[in-house]
PDB file with one MODEL, atoms N, CA, C and O in Angstrom:
MODEL        1
ATOM      1  N   UNK A   1       0.828  -1.182   0.000  1.00  0.00           N
ATOM      2  CA  UNK A   1       0.000   0.000   0.000  1.00  0.00           C
ATOM      3  C   UNK A   1       0.872   1.244   0.000  1.00  0.00           C
ATOM      4  O   UNK A   1       0.645   2.182  -0.764  1.00  0.00           O
ATOM      5  N   UNK A   2       1.872   1.235   0.870  1.00  0.00           N
ATOM      6  CA  UNK A   2       2.740   2.408   0.958  1.00  0.00           C
ATOM      7  C   UNK A   2       3.453   2.687  -0.366  1.00  0.00           C
ATOM      8  O   UNK A   2       3.559   3.842  -0.778  1.00  0.00           O
ATOM      9  N   UNK A   3       3.941   1.639  -1.033  1.00  0.00           N
ATOM     10  CA  UNK A   3       4.644   1.837  -2.300  1.00  0.00           C
ATOM     11  C   UNK A   3       3.706   2.390  -3.372  1.00  0.00           C
ATOM     12  O   UNK A   3       4.079   3.290  -4.125  1.00  0.00           O
ATOM     13  N   UNK A   4       2.490   1.849  -3.438  1.00  0.00           N
ATOM     14  CA  UNK A   4       1.528   2.340  -4.434  1.00  0.00           C
ATOM     15  C   UNK A   4       1.172   3.784  -4.126  1.00  0.00           C
ATOM     16  O   UNK A   4       1.153   4.626  -5.024  1.00  0.00           O
ATOM     17  N   UNK A   5       0.889   4.076  -2.865  1.00  0.00           N
ATOM     18  CA  UNK A   5       0.524   5.442  -2.482  1.00  0.00           C
ATOM     19  C   UNK A   5       1.667   6.419  -2.737  1.00  0.00           C
ATOM     20  O   UNK A   5       1.431   7.542  -3.183  1.00  0.00           O
ATOM     21  N   UNK A   6       2.901   6.006  -2.460  1.00  0.00           N
ATOM     22  CA  UNK A   6       4.025   6.908  -2.690  1.00  0.00           C
ATOM     23  C   UNK A   6       4.280   7.093  -4.184  1.00  0.00           C
ATOM     24  O   UNK A   6       4.723   8.163  -4.602  1.00  0.00           O
ATOM     25  N   UNK A   7       4.012   6.083  -4.984  1.00  0.00           N
ATOM     26  CA  UNK A   7       4.164   6.198  -6.439  1.00  0.00           C
ATOM     27  C   UNK A   7       3.222   7.257  -7.006  1.00  0.00           C
ATOM     28  O   UNK A   7       3.614   8.072  -7.841  1.00  0.00           O
ATOM     29  N   UNK A   8       1.970   7.230  -6.537  1.00  0.00           N
ATOM     30  CA  UNK A   8       0.991   8.197  -7.032  1.00  0.00           C
ATOM     31  C   UNK A   8       1.087   9.541  -6.320  1.00  0.00           C
ATOM     32  O   UNK A   8       0.577  10.542  -6.824  1.00  0.00           O
ATOM     33  N   UNK A   9       1.721   9.577  -5.175  1.00  0.00           N
ATOM     34  CA  UNK A   9       1.910  10.836  -4.468  1.00  0.00           C
ATOM     35  C   UNK A   9       0.751  11.214  -3.564  1.00  0.00           C
ATOM     36  O   UNK A   9       0.752  12.297  -2.979  1.00  0.00           O
ATOM     37  N   UNK A  10      -0.221  10.354  -3.442  1.00  0.00           N
ATOM     38  CA  UNK A  10      -1.335  10.594  -2.518  1.00  0.00           C
ATOM     39  C   UNK A  10      -1.903   9.247  -2.079  1.00  0.00           C
ATOM     40  O   UNK A  10      -1.548   8.198  -2.616  1.00  0.00           O
ATOM     41  N   UNK A  11      -2.784   9.303  -1.102  1.00  0.00           N
ATOM     42  CA  UNK A  11      -3.329   8.072  -0.520  1.00  0.00           C
ATOM     43  C   UNK A  11      -4.421   7.498  -1.425  1.00  0.00           C
ATOM     44  O   UNK A  11      -5.612   7.749  -1.241  1.00  0.00           O
ATOM     45  N   UNK A  12      -3.967   6.722  -2.402  1.00  0.00           N
ATOM     46  CA  UNK A  12      -4.884   6.087  -3.345  1.00  0.00           C
ATOM     47  C   UNK A  12      -5.547   4.859  -2.720  1.00  0.00           C
ATOM     48  O   UNK A  12      -6.730   4.603  -2.943  1.00  0.00           O
ATOM     49  N   UNK A  13      -4.780   4.110  -1.942  1.00  0.00           N
ATOM     50  CA  UNK A  13      -5.276   2.873  -1.330  1.00  0.00           C
ATOM     51  C   UNK A  13      -5.309   3.062   0.185  1.00  0.00           C
ATOM     52  O   UNK A  13      -4.311   3.433   0.803  1.00  0.00           O
ATOM     53  N   UNK A  14      -6.471   2.799   0.764  1.00  0.00           N
ATOM     54  CA  UNK A  14      -6.646   2.935   2.212  1.00  0.00           C
ATOM     55  C   UNK A  14      -6.510   1.585   2.914  1.00  0.00           C
ATOM     56  O   UNK A  14      -5.912   1.494   3.986  1.00  0.00           O
ATOM     57  N   UNK A  15      -7.071   0.536   2.302  1.00  0.00           N
ATOM     58  CA  UNK A  15      -6.967  -0.796   2.887  1.00  0.00           C
ATOM     59  C   UNK A  15      -7.071  -1.841   1.793  1.00  0.00           C
ATOM     60  O   UNK A  15      -7.595  -1.583   0.709  1.00  0.00           O
ATOM     61  N   UNK A  16      -6.564  -3.022   2.097  1.00  0.00           N
ATOM     62  CA  UNK A  16      -6.623  -4.141   1.167  1.00  0.00           C
ATOM     63  C   UNK A  16      -7.297  -5.300   1.884  1.00  0.00           C
ATOM     64  O   UNK A  16      -6.945  -5.640   3.013  1.00  0.00           O
ATOM     65  N   UNK A  17      -8.268  -5.900   1.213  1.00  0.00           N
ATOM     66  CA  UNK A  17      -8.950  -7.077   1.761  1.00  0.00           C
ATOM     67  C   UNK A  17      -8.710  -8.243   0.819  1.00  0.00           C
ATOM     68  O   UNK A  17      -8.772  -8.093  -0.401  1.00  0.00           O
ATOM     69  N   UNK A  18      -8.435  -9.402   1.394  1.00  0.00           N
ATOM     70  CA  UNK A  18      -8.237 -10.614   0.605  1.00  0.00           C
ATOM     71  C   UNK A  18      -9.448 -11.508   0.815  1.00  0.00           C
ATOM     72  O   UNK A  18      -9.825 -11.817   1.946  1.00  0.00           O
ATOM     73  N   UNK A  19     -10.043 -11.915  -0.286  1.00  0.00           N
ATOM     74  CA  UNK A  19     -11.218 -12.771  -0.215  1.00  0.00           C
ATOM     75  C   UNK A  19     -10.891 -14.084  -0.917  1.00  0.00           C
ATOM     76  O   UNK A  19     -10.405 -14.085  -2.048  1.00  0.00           O
ATOM     77  N   UNK A  20     -11.155 -15.189  -0.251  1.00  0.00           N
ATOM     78  CA  UNK A  20     -10.878 -16.490  -0.851  1.00  0.00           C
ATOM     79  C   UNK A  20     -12.152 -17.077  -1.423  1.00  0.00           C
ATOM     80  O   UNK A  20     -13.254 -16.734  -0.995  1.00  0.00           O
ATOM     81  N   UNK A  21     -11.996 -17.948  -2.378  1.00  0.00           N
ATOM     82  CA  UNK A  21     -13.124 -18.589  -3.028  1.00  0.00           C
ATOM     83  C   UNK A  21     -12.998 -20.100  -2.873  1.00  0.00           C
ATOM     84  O   UNK A  21     -11.902 -20.615  -2.647  1.00  0.00           O
ATOM     85  N   UNK A  22     -14.096 -20.797  -2.991  1.00  0.00           N
ATOM     86  CA  UNK A  22     -14.069 -22.248  -2.940  1.00  0.00           C
ATOM     87  C   UNK A  22     -14.290 -22.823  -1.561  1.00  0.00           C
ATOM     88  O   UNK A  22     -14.367 -24.043  -1.422  1.00  0.00           O
ATOM     89  N   UNK A  23     -14.393 -22.004  -0.545  1.00  0.00           N
ATOM     90  CA  UNK A  23     -14.561 -22.511   0.817  1.00  0.00           C
ATOM     91  C   UNK A  23     -15.875 -23.260   0.962  1.00  0.00           C
ATOM     92  O   UNK A  23     -15.913 -24.332   1.565  1.00  0.00           O
ATOM     93  N   UNK A  24     -16.941 -22.715   0.425  1.00  0.00           N
ATOM     94  CA  UNK A  24     -18.259 -23.356   0.530  1.00  0.00           C
ATOM     95  C   UNK A  24     -18.261 -24.695  -0.194  1.00  0.00           C
ATOM     96  O   UNK A  24     -18.869 -25.657   0.273  1.00  0.00           O
ATOM     97  N   UNK A  25     -17.587 -24.756  -1.323  1.00  0.00           N
ATOM     98  CA  UNK A  25     -17.499 -26.001  -2.076  1.00  0.00           C
ATOM     99  C   UNK A  25     -16.789 -27.072  -1.253  1.00  0.00           C
ATOM    100  O   UNK A  25     -17.207 -28.230  -1.245  1.00  0.00           O
ATOM    101  N   UNK A  26     -15.719 -26.688  -0.564  1.00  0.00           N
ATOM    102  CA  UNK A  26     -14.987 -27.627   0.273  1.00  0.00           C
ATOM    103  C   UNK A  26     -15.851 -28.135   1.410  1.00  0.00           C
ATOM    104  O   UNK A  26     -15.770 -29.313   1.760  1.00  0.00           O
ATOM    105  N   UNK A  27     -16.681 -27.277   1.999  1.00  0.00           N
ATOM    106  CA  UNK A  27     -17.559 -27.690   3.088  1.00  0.00           C
ATOM    107  C   UNK A  27     -18.588 -28.705   2.590  1.00  0.00           C
ATOM    108  O   UNK A  27     -18.886 -29.682   3.275  1.00  0.00           O
ATOM    109  N   UNK A  28     -19.127 -28.466   1.391  1.00  0.00           N
ATOM    110  CA  UNK A  28     -20.110 -29.392   0.833  1.00  0.00           C
ATOM    111  C   UNK A  28     -19.469 -30.748   0.566  1.00  0.00           C
ATOM    112  O   UNK A  28     -20.071 -31.785   0.842  1.00  0.00           O
ATOM    113  N   UNK A  29     -18.265 -30.746   0.036  1.00  0.00           N
ATOM    114  CA  UNK A  29     -17.557 -31.988  -0.241  1.00  0.00           C
ATOM    115  C   UNK A  29     -17.248 -32.721   1.059  1.00  0.00           C
ATOM    116  O   UNK A  29     -17.386 -33.942   1.134  1.00  0.00           O
ATOM    117  N   UNK A  30     -16.831 -31.983   2.077  1.00  0.00           N
ATOM    118  CA  UNK A  30     -16.541 -32.580   3.382  1.00  0.00           C
ATOM    119  C   UNK A  30     -17.800 -33.203   3.981  1.00  0.00           C
ATOM    120  O   UNK A  30     -17.747 -34.290   4.556  1.00  0.00           O
ATOM    121  N   UNK A  31     -18.920 -32.519   3.846  1.00  0.00           N
ATOM    122  CA  UNK A  31     -20.191 -33.035   4.361  1.00  0.00           C
ATOM    123  C   UNK A  31     -20.571 -34.335   3.651  1.00  0.00           C
ATOM    124  O   UNK A  31     -21.038 -35.281   4.286  1.00  0.00           O
ATOM    125  N   UNK A  32     -20.369 -34.376   2.330  1.00  0.00           N
ATOM    126  CA  UNK A  32     -20.674 -35.574   1.550  1.00  0.00           C
ATOM    127  C   UNK A  32     -19.807 -36.759   1.990  1.00  0.00           C
ATOM    128  O   UNK A  32     -20.292 -37.885   2.104  1.00  0.00           O
ATOM    129  N   UNK A  33     -18.539 -36.496   2.232  1.00  0.00           N
ATOM    130  CA  UNK A  33     -17.618 -37.540   2.679  1.00  0.00           C
ATOM    131  C   UNK A  33     -18.044 -38.067   4.044  1.00  0.00           C
ATOM    132  O   UNK A  33     -18.038 -39.277   4.270  1.00  0.00           O
ATOM    133  N   UNK A  34     -18.419 -37.161   4.965  1.00  0.00           N
ATOM    134  CA  UNK A  34     -18.858 -37.581   6.295  1.00  0.00           C
ATOM    135  C   UNK A  34     -20.125 -38.417   6.213  1.00  0.00           C
ATOM    136  O   UNK A  34     -20.256 -39.413   6.924  1.00  0.00           O
ATOM    137  N   UNK A  35     -21.063 -38.022   5.351  1.00  0.00           N
ATOM    138  CA  UNK A  35     -22.308 -38.766   5.203  1.00  0.00           C
ATOM    139  C   UNK A  35     -22.042 -40.172   4.666  1.00  0.00           C
ATOM    140  O   UNK A  35     -22.636 -41.143   5.135  1.00  0.00           O
ATOM    141  N   UNK A  36     -21.158 -40.275   3.693  1.00  0.00           N
ATOM    142  CA  UNK A  36     -20.806 -41.583   3.128  1.00  0.00           C
ATOM    143  C   UNK A  36     -20.125 -42.454   4.178  1.00  0.00           C
ATOM    144  O   UNK A  36     -20.417 -43.645   4.293  1.00  0.00           O
ATOM    145  N   UNK A  37     -19.214 -41.850   4.944  1.00  0.00           N
ATOM    146  CA  UNK A  37     -18.513 -42.586   5.999  1.00  0.00           C
ATOM    147  C   UNK A  37     -19.485 -43.101   7.051  1.00  0.00           C
ATOM    148  O   UNK A  37     -19.430 -44.271   7.430  1.00  0.00           O
ATOM    149  N   UNK A  38     -20.376 -42.232   7.525  1.00  0.00           N
ATOM    150  CA  UNK A  38     -21.316 -42.650   8.567  1.00  0.00           C
ATOM    151  C   UNK A  38     -22.294 -43.690   8.045  1.00  0.00           C
ATOM    152  O   UNK A  38     -22.699 -44.583   8.788  1.00  0.00           O
ATOM    153  N   UNK A  39     -22.678 -43.589   6.785  1.00  0.00           N
ATOM    154  CA  UNK A  39     -23.569 -44.594   6.195  1.00  0.00           C
ATOM    155  C   UNK A  39     -22.876 -45.951   6.148  1.00  0.00           C
ATOM    156  O   UNK A  39     -23.460 -46.969   6.519  1.00  0.00           O
ATOM    157  N   UNK A  40     -21.627 -45.958   5.690  1.00  0.00           N
ATOM    158  CA  UNK A  40     -20.871 -47.209   5.634  1.00  0.00           C
ATOM    159  C   UNK A  40     -20.656 -47.783   7.025  1.00  0.00           C
ATOM    160  O   UNK A  40     -20.746 -48.995   7.222  1.00  0.00           O
ATOM    161  N   UNK A  41     -20.376 -46.930   7.973  1.00  0.00           N
ATOM    162  CA  UNK A  41     -20.165 -47.387   9.341  1.00  0.00           C
ATOM    163  C   UNK A  41     -21.452 -47.960   9.925  1.00  0.00           C
ATOM    164  O   UNK A  41     -21.421 -48.973  10.623  1.00  0.00           O
ATOM    165  N   UNK A  42     -22.577 -47.318   9.644  1.00  0.00           N
ATOM    166  CA  UNK A  42     -23.861 -47.815  10.139  1.00  0.00           C
ATOM    167  C   UNK A  42     -24.179 -49.182   9.531  1.00  0.00           C
ATOM    168  O   UNK A  42     -24.719 -50.049  10.217  1.00  0.00           O
ATOM    169  N   UNK A  43     -23.855 -49.382   8.266  1.00  0.00           N
ATOM    170  CA  UNK A  43     -24.076 -50.679   7.627  1.00  0.00           C
ATOM    171  C   UNK A  43     -23.244 -51.767   8.308  1.00  0.00           C
ATOM    172  O   UNK A  43     -23.717 -52.886   8.506  1.00  0.00           O
ATOM    173  N   UNK A  44     -22.014 -51.433   8.660  1.00  0.00           N
ATOM    174  CA  UNK A  44     -21.155 -52.400   9.352  1.00  0.00           C
ATOM    175  C   UNK A  44     -21.668 -52.678  10.751  1.00  0.00           C
ATOM    176  O   UNK A  44     -21.631 -53.819  11.211  1.00  0.00           O
ATOM    177  N   UNK A  45     -22.145 -51.650  11.429  1.00  0.00           N
ATOM    178  CA  UNK A  45     -22.696 -51.820  12.777  1.00  0.00           C
ATOM    179  C   UNK A  45     -23.916 -52.735  12.728  1.00  0.00           C
ATOM    180  O   UNK A  45     -24.106 -53.566  13.616  1.00  0.00           O
ATOM    181  N   UNK A  46     -24.735 -52.586  11.701  1.00  0.00           N
ATOM    182  CA  UNK A  46     -25.950 -53.400  11.574  1.00  0.00           C
ATOM    183  C   UNK A  46     -25.645 -54.886  11.409  1.00  0.00           C
ATOM    184  O   UNK A  46     -26.501 -55.723  11.697  1.00  0.00           O
ATOM    185  N   UNK A  47     -24.454 -55.224  10.955  1.00  0.00           N
ATOM    186  CA  UNK A  47     -24.071 -56.629  10.766  1.00  0.00           C
ATOM    187  C   UNK A  47     -23.586 -57.292  12.056  1.00  0.00           C
ATOM    188  O   UNK A  47     -23.387 -58.506  12.093  1.00  0.00           O
ATOM    189  N   UNK A  48     -23.398 -56.513  13.097  1.00  0.00           N
ATOM    190  CA  UNK A  48     -22.913 -57.055  14.378  1.00  0.00           C
ATOM    191  C   UNK A  48     -24.030 -57.851  15.031  1.00  0.00           C
ATOM    192  O   UNK A  48     -25.173 -57.398  15.083  1.00  0.00           O
ATOM    193  N   UNK A  49     -23.704 -59.028  15.527  1.00  0.00           N
ATOM    194  CA  UNK A  49     -24.715 -59.906  16.133  1.00  0.00           C
ATOM    195  C   UNK A  49     -24.995 -59.567  17.597  1.00  0.00           C
ATOM    196  O   UNK A  49     -26.119 -59.735  18.068  1.00  0.00           O
ATOM    197  N   UNK A  50     -24.002 -59.101  18.300  1.00  0.00           N
ATOM    198  CA  UNK A  50     -24.159 -58.767  19.712  1.00  0.00           C
ATOM    199  C   UNK A  50     -24.987 -57.485  19.820  1.00  0.00           C
ATOM    200  O   UNK A  50     -24.518 -56.402  19.470  1.00  0.00           O
ATOM    201  N   UNK A  51     -26.216 -57.619  20.304  1.00  0.00           N
ATOM    202  CA  UNK A  51     -27.144 -56.482  20.356  1.00  0.00           C
ATOM    203  C   UNK A  51     -26.641 -55.354  21.256  1.00  0.00           C
ATOM    204  O   UNK A  51     -26.814 -54.179  20.933  1.00  0.00           O
ATOM    205  N   UNK A  52     -26.033 -55.699  22.356  1.00  0.00           N
ATOM    206  CA  UNK A  52     -25.527 -54.678  23.275  1.00  0.00           C
ATOM    207  C   UNK A  52     -24.437 -53.848  22.603  1.00  0.00           C
ATOM    208  O   UNK A  52     -24.446 -52.619  22.679  1.00  0.00           O
ATOM    209  N   UNK A  53     -23.510 -54.519  21.952  1.00  0.00           N
ATOM    210  CA  UNK A  53     -22.433 -53.829  21.251  1.00  0.00           C
ATOM    211  C   UNK A  53     -22.988 -53.011  20.079  1.00  0.00           C
ATOM    212  O   UNK A  53     -22.558 -51.882  19.845  1.00  0.00           O
ATOM    213  N   UNK A  54     -23.936 -53.583  19.356  1.00  0.00           N
ATOM    214  CA  UNK A  54     -24.558 -52.897  18.226  1.00  0.00           C
ATOM    215  C   UNK A  54     -25.240 -51.604  18.688  1.00  0.00           C
ATOM    216  O   UNK A  54     -25.086 -50.557  18.060  1.00  0.00           O
ATOM    217  N   UNK A  55     -25.990 -51.685  19.782  1.00  0.00           N
ATOM    218  CA  UNK A  55     -26.677 -50.506  20.302  1.00  0.00           C
ATOM    219  C   UNK A  55     -25.697 -49.436  20.785  1.00  0.00           C
ATOM    220  O   UNK A  55     -25.893 -48.243  20.554  1.00  0.00           O
ATOM    221  N   UNK A  56     -24.653 -49.884  21.451  1.00  0.00           N
ATOM    222  CA  UNK A  56     -23.645 -48.938  21.946  1.00  0.00           C
ATOM    223  C   UNK A  56     -22.951 -48.210  20.799  1.00  0.00           C
ATOM    224  O   UNK A  56     -22.769 -46.994  20.851  1.00  0.00           O
ATOM    225  N   UNK A  57     -22.569 -48.943  19.778  1.00  0.00           N
ATOM    226  CA  UNK A  57     -21.901 -48.321  18.632  1.00  0.00           C
ATOM    227  C   UNK A  57     -22.849 -47.413  17.847  1.00  0.00           C
ATOM    228  O   UNK A  57     -22.440 -46.365  17.348  1.00  0.00           O
ATOM    229  N   UNK A  58     -24.094 -47.813  17.743  1.00  0.00           N
ATOM    230  CA  UNK A  58     -25.075 -46.958  17.064  1.00  0.00           C
ATOM    231  C   UNK A  58     -25.265 -45.647  17.817  1.00  0.00           C
ATOM    232  O   UNK A  58     -25.341 -44.577  17.213  1.00  0.00           O
ATOM    233  N   UNK A  59     -25.339 -45.743  19.134  1.00  0.00           N
ATOM    234  CA  UNK A  59     -25.476 -44.532  19.946  1.00  0.00           C
ATOM    235  C   UNK A  59     -24.242 -43.640  19.811  1.00  0.00           C
ATOM    236  O   UNK A  59     -24.361 -42.418  19.734  1.00  0.00           O
ATOM    237  N   UNK A  60     -23.069 -44.248  19.784  1.00  0.00           N
ATOM    238  CA  UNK A  60     -21.833 -43.493  19.599  1.00  0.00           C
ATOM    239  C   UNK A  60     -21.834 -42.786  18.247  1.00  0.00           C
ATOM    240  O   UNK A  60     -21.454 -41.619  18.160  1.00  0.00           O
ATOM    241  N   UNK A  61     -22.254 -43.477  17.203  1.00  0.00           N
ATOM    242  CA  UNK A  61     -22.309 -42.886  15.872  1.00  0.00           C
ATOM    243  C   UNK A  61     -23.298 -41.712  15.843  1.00  0.00           C
ATOM    244  O   UNK A  61     -23.011 -40.684  15.229  1.00  0.00           O
ATOM    245  N   UNK A  62     -24.433 -41.850  16.484  1.00  0.00           N
ATOM    246  CA  UNK A  62     -25.408 -40.750  16.546  1.00  0.00           C
ATOM    247  C   UNK A  62     -24.822 -39.535  17.247  1.00  0.00           C
ATOM    248  O   UNK A  62     -25.017 -38.401  16.811  1.00  0.00           O
ATOM    249  N   UNK A  63     -24.104 -39.780  18.332  1.00  0.00           N
ATOM    250  CA  UNK A  63     -23.475 -38.695  19.084  1.00  0.00           C
ATOM    251  C   UNK A  63     -22.433 -37.974  18.228  1.00  0.00           C
ATOM    252  O   UNK A  63     -22.365 -36.745  18.224  1.00  0.00           O
ATOM    253  N   UNK A  64     -21.636 -38.738  17.516  1.00  0.00           N
ATOM    254  CA  UNK A  64     -20.601 -38.156  16.647  1.00  0.00           C
ATOM    255  C   UNK A  64     -21.242 -37.328  15.542  1.00  0.00           C
ATOM    256  O   UNK A  64     -20.767 -36.234  15.238  1.00  0.00           O
ATOM    257  N   UNK A  65     -22.318 -37.836  14.936  1.00  0.00           N
ATOM    258  CA  UNK A  65     -22.992 -37.109  13.856  1.00  0.00           C
ATOM    259  C   UNK A  65     -23.587 -35.809  14.371  1.00  0.00           C
ATOM    260  O   UNK A  65     -23.578 -34.807  13.656  1.00  0.00           O
ATOM    261  N   UNK A  66     -24.102 -35.801  15.587  1.00  0.00           N
ATOM    262  CA  UNK A  66     -24.709 -34.583  16.149  1.00  0.00           C
ATOM    263  C   UNK A  66     -23.678 -33.539  16.512  1.00  0.00           C
ATOM    264  O   UNK A  66     -23.985 -32.347  16.513  1.00  0.00           O
ATOM    265  N   UNK A  67     -22.456 -33.958  16.823  1.00  0.00           N
ATOM    266  CA  UNK A  67     -21.409 -33.010  17.221  1.00  0.00           C
ATOM    267  C   UNK A  67     -20.770 -32.343  16.017  1.00  0.00           C
ATOM    268  O   UNK A  67     -20.202 -31.261  16.161  1.00  0.00           O
ATOM    269  N   UNK A  68     -20.839 -32.938  14.845  1.00  0.00           N
ATOM    270  CA  UNK A  68     -20.167 -32.338  13.684  1.00  0.00           C
ATOM    271  C   UNK A  68     -21.087 -31.509  12.849  1.00  0.00           C
ATOM    272  O   UNK A  68     -20.665 -30.942  11.841  1.00  0.00           O
TER     273      UNK A  68
ENDMDL
END
């Protein structure tokens, strides 16, 4: 800013803001990956024969999904 302003001889630039793009796209992709992971994990949990273990893991998965 100082170099540009000194080149022109007056305060041409007061502030500079940097804006990034693609952040929302990354969030959507991350959400899709999490949904696929949790779906696959739930399918594996459903194959467990021990009902107590199955229920515990299902509850854990629900808790994890609610926190993210």
